[in-house]
C-alpha positions in Angstrom: 66.5 147.9 57.8 63.7 145.8 59.1 65.3 145.7 62.6 65.7 149.5 62.6 62.0 149.9 61.6 60.9 147.7 64.5 63.1 149.6 66.9 61.8 152.9 65.7 58.2 151.7 65.9 58.6 150.3 69.4 58.7 153.5 71.4 55.8 155.1 69.5 53.6 152.0 70.1 54.4 152.3 73.9 53.2 155.8 74.1 49.5 154.9 73.4 46.8 155.0 76.0 47.8 152.8 78.8 50.9 151.7 77.0 53.7 153.6 78.7 51.8 154.5 81.9 53.1 158.1 81.7 50.8 160.9 82.9 49.2 163.1 80.3 50.6 166.5 79.7 48.9 169.8 80.6 47.0 169.9 77.3 45.7 166.3 77.9 44.6 167.2 81.4 42.8 170.3 80.1 41.0 168.2 77.5 40.0 165.6 80.1 38.6 168.3 82.5 36.7 169.9 79.7 35.2 166.5 78.7 34.2 165.8 82.3 32.5 169.2 82.7 30.7 169.0 79.4 27.7 166.9 80.5 27.1 169.2 83.5 27.0 172.3 81.2 23.9 170.8 79.6 22.1 171.1 83.0 22.8 174.9 83.2 19.7 176.2 81.2 17.4 174.0 83.3 19.1 175.0 86.5 18.7 178.7 85.7 15.0 178.2 84.9 14.5 176.2 88.1 16.3 178.9 90.3 14.4 181.8 88.7 11.0 180.3 88.5 10.9 178.2 91.7 13.7 178.9 94.2 13.7 182.7 94.1 9.8 183.0 94.4 9.8 180.5 97.2 12.4 182.4 99.2 10.6 185.7 98.5 7.3 184.1 99.6 8.8 183.1 102.9 10.1 186.6 103.4 6.9 188.4 102.5 4.9 186.1 104.7 6.7 187.9 107.6 5.6 191.4 106.3 2.6 193.5 105.6 3.2 194.5 102.1 1.8 196.2 99.1 3.0 196.7 95.6 5.3 199.6 96.7 6.4 199.0 100.3 6.5 196.4 103.1 6.6 196.4 106.9 8.2 193.5 108.9 5.7 192.0 111.4 7.3 188.7 112.2 5.0 185.8 112.8 1.9 188.0 113.2 0.5 187.0 109.8 0.7 183.3 110.7 -1.1 183.9 114.0 -3.8 185.9 112.2 -4.2 183.2 109.6 -4.6 180.5 112.2 -7.2 182.6 113.9 -9.3 182.7 110.8 -12.8 181.5 111.8 -13.4 179.2 108.8 -9.9 177.8 108.7 -10.9 174.5 110.4 -13.7 174.1 107.8 -11.1 174.7 105.1 -8.7 172.1 106.4 -11.4 169.5 106.7 -12.8 170.2 103.3 -9.4 170.1 101.7 -8.6 166.7 103.2 -12.0 165.4 102.2 -11.7 166.7 98.7 -8.2 165.3 98.2 -9.1 161.8 99.6 -12.3 161.5 97.7 -11.1 162.7 94.3 -7.8 160.7 94.4 -9.6 157.6 95.5 -12.2 157.7 92.8 -9.6 158.5 90.2 -7.6 155.4 91.2 -10.6 153.1 91.1 -12.2 154.5 87.9 -8.9 154.9 86.2 -7.9 151.3 86.9 -11.3 149.9 85.7 -11.3 152.1 82.5 -7.6 151.2 81.9 -8.5 147.5 82.0 -11.5 148.0 79.8 -9.6 150.1 77.2 -6.7 147.6 77.0 -9.1 144.7 76.3 -10.1 143.4 72.9 -12.7 146.1 72.4 -13.6 147.1 68.9 -13.9 150.9 69.6 -11.2 151.2 72.2 -9.3 153.8 70.2 -12.3 156.0 70.0 -13.3 155.4 73.6 -9.7 156.3 74.8 -10.1 159.7 73.0 -13.6 160.2 74.6 -12.3 159.4 78.1 -9.2 161.7 77.7 -11.1 164.6 76.2 -12.2 166.3 79.5 -8.5 166.6 80.5 -8.0 168.9 77.5 -10.9 171.3 78.4 -10.2 174.4 80.5 -11.0 173.9 84.2 -12.9 177.3 84.2 -14.9 176.2 81.2 -15.8 172.9 82.9 -16.8 174.8 86.1 -19.1 177.2 84.3 -20.7 174.5 82.2 -21.5 172.3 85.2 -22.7 175.3 87.2 -25.4 175.7 84.5 -26.1 171.9 84.3 -26.6 171.7 88.1 -29.0 174.6 88.5 -31.9 173.5 90.7 -34.7 174.7 88.4 -33.4 174.9 84.9 -30.4 172.6 85.0 -30.3 169.6 82.7 -29.4 167.2 85.6 -32.5 168.0 87.6 -34.7 168.0 84.5 -33.5 164.6 83.6 -34.2 163.3 87.2 -37.6 164.8 87.0 -38.5 162.6 84.0 -38.1 159.6 86.3 -40.0 161.2 89.2 -36.9 162.3 91.2 -36.8 165.7 92.7 -33.2 166.8 92.4 -31.6 168.9 95.1 -29.9 172.3 94.8 -26.5 170.7 94.1 -24.4 173.7 94.5 -26.6 175.7 96.8 -27.0 173.0 99.5 -24.3 172.8 102.1 -24.6 169.0 102.1 -24.0 168.5 98.4 -22.0 171.5 97.2 -18.5 170.2 97.9 -19.4 166.6 96.9 -20.8 167.9 93.6 -17.6 169.8 92.8 -15.5 166.8 93.7 -17.4 164.6 91.3 -16.9 167.1 88.5 -13.2 167.1 89.3 -13.2 163.3 89.0 -15.0 163.5 85.7 -12.4 166.0 84.4 -9.3 164.2 85.7 -10.0 160.5 85.4 -8.9 160.6 81.8 -5.3 161.3 82.8 -5.4 158.5 85.4 -6.8 156.2 82.7 -3.9 157.0 80.3 -1.4 156.3 83.1 -3.0 152.9 83.8 -3.2 152.0 80.1 0.6 152.6 79.9 1.2 150.6 83.0 -1.0 147.6 81.9 0.5 147.5 78.4 4.0 147.3 79.9 3.1 144.0 81.7 4.7 141.1 79.8 1.9 138.9 78.3 3.7 135.7 79.6 2.1 136.3 83.0 -1.4 136.3 81.5 -0.5 133.2 79.5 0.7 131.4 82.7 -2.6 132.2 84.4 -4.6 130.9 81.5 -2.6 127.7 81.4 -3.4 127.1 85.1 -7.1 127.5 84.3 -7.5 131.0 85.7 -10.4 133.2 84.9 -10.5 136.9 84.0 -10.8 137.7 87.7 -7.7 135.7 88.4 -5.8 137.6 85.7 -6.9 140.9 87.2 -6.3 139.9 90.8 -3.0 138.2 90.5 -1.4 140.0 87.5 -2.9 143.3 86.5 -3.6 144.7 90.0 -0.1 144.0 91.5 2.0 144.7 88.4 0.2 148.0 87.7 1.3 149.3 91.1 3.7 151.9 89.5 0.8 153.4 87.7 -1.3 153.4 90.9 1.6 155.1 92.7 1.7 157.9 90.1 -2.0 158.4 90.1 -2.3 158.6 93.9 0.6 161.1 94.2 -0.5 163.4 91.3 -4.2 163.4 92.2 -3.7 163.8 95.9 -1.4 166.8 95.4 -3.9 168.3 93.0 -6.7 167.7 95.6 -4.8 169.4 98.4 -4.2 172.4 96.1 -7.7 172.5 94.7 -9.0 176.0 93.9 -10.0 176.9 90.4 -13.0 174.4 90.0 -14.3 175.2 93.5 -14.1 178.9 93.0 -15.7 178.7 89.6 -18.6 176.6 90.8 -19.3 177.7 94.4 -16.9 180.4 95.5 -16.6 178.5 98.7 -20.3 178.7 99.4 -23.0 178.4 100.4 -21.5 180.3 103.3 -18.1 178.8 104.0 -19.2 175.1 103.6 -17.2 174.4 100.5 -14.1 176.5 101.3 -10.7 174.9 101.0 -7.4 176.3 102.2 -6.7 177.7 98.7 -10.0 179.5 98.4 -9.5 181.0 101.9 -6.1 182.3 100.8 -7.6 183.8 97.7 -10.3 185.6 99.7 -7.5 187.2 101.7 -5.9 188.4 98.5 -9.3 189.9 97.4 -9.6 191.7 100.7 -6.1 193.3 100.2 -4.4 191.4 103.0 -1.4 190.4 100.9 1.0 189.5 103.7 -1.7 187.4 105.4 -2.5 185.5 102.2 1.2 185.0 101.5 1.5 183.4 105.0 -1.4 181.2 104.0 0.4 180.1 100.9 3.4 179.2 103.0 1.2 177.2 105.4 -0.4 175.4 102.4 3.1 174.6 101.1 4.1 173.1 104.5 0.9 171.1 104.8 1.2 169.6 101.3 4.9 168.8 102.0 4.2 167.3 105.4 1.5 165.0 103.9 3.1 164.0 100.7 6.7 163.2 101.9 5.6 160.4 104.3 2.9 159.2 101.8 5.4 159.0 99.0 7.8 157.2 101.2 5.2 154.7 102.3 4.0 154.1 98.7 7.6 153.8 97.5 8.2 151.0 100.1 5.2 149.2 98.8 6.5 149.5 95.3 9.9 148.1 96.2 8.3 145.2 98.0 6.5 144.2 94.9 
């Protein structure tokens, strides 16, 4: 009886997974295919949203950039919209202002964000409250910030010039002078966006293992040595993120500039985005769509090599 039980159990034991080496039947193959396809099915909702929200409008934008269109009809004109856009008299000013704005705002956000990140990760008694204060401007509407600073920077009644007058300084017309208009808007942009850069740096600094700082202290290093040899190089991933995000935002800048100066005085603070919007206002929809395509190409042409270069630096560290 015992021998028979062992003989009966033997074949059943060999039919387990990997026991007999026999190929699974049709039902097993179907289950295996269904299991393999299951993770990809979870991507489907996001893929649908991506196609509908991004890919379809992008393809349509490239098409309508080749037409003169209104809400109800369109006429194919080929590359004429692009030729007309490049013939725009203030386009050179817009390109120059866009690059200046992007470089200045991203550079200041990196420097100030890093310094504030170091300060707000130190043993500061009110660091929790100060983190909230620094991050608060990020939560405020950009339009509200633009309107508020437009009032504060008025030449006669603005709080900034009134404060400067108390110490004997005659403040300029910050938004009405061609030499200070774009710079003033850029500084307001830095004030609004440095909180996000600071949060990114705080996360990067807190992820650094404390053993590195202890090693510097054991070797007799000062606070400068800890910053120079530990914090600065090991927070490079945070620097990479801040540069990419702020530079893209600077190249696409529009809302704050339009709220505060509308590209003025004259065309001195125009950027590519504000030039495009003026074409929309004038009813040249195909021309403005071509401008959007050009802006997309410009941002891509700048950010792809920049991201590649910064990525190489990150791998090297």
